[in-house]
C-alpha positions, 0 to 999 in steps of 0.5 A: 734723825731727830732734826729730820723728823721734826721738819717732816712732822712740821710739814705734815701738821702745817699742810694736812695734804702733805701728811701722807707724804711726810709720814711715808718718808719718816717711816722709810727713814726710821725702818732703815735706821732701825736696821742699822742701829743694832749692827756693830759699828764697822761690821759688814751688817752695819755698812750694808744698813748704812748704805741703804739709809744713805741711798734713801737719803740720796733718793730724797735729795733727788726727789727734792730737786725734781719737786723744786724744778717742776713748774707745775709742782712748784707750790707743793714743792715750796711747802715741802721745802721746810722738810727738805732743809735737813736732808743730807746733812748727817 
């Protein structure tokens, strides 16, 4: 999570107009991860929380692909690309 957080913070600070976007994604990821952490690894509660986190990351990847592919949004997507670099790696 730390490498992902660092990328989103860098985007939020580097492009103030993207700060709300970056903070919203970070908040979502941390809330989902906070549900997973207290669960015993391998338990049903863990897998349910883990699945929710993985679904959020998959949704982020889909959004990244949409942003990058969108011609009118190309410049905005380019700015976000730094934050997207770590998504789906772990």
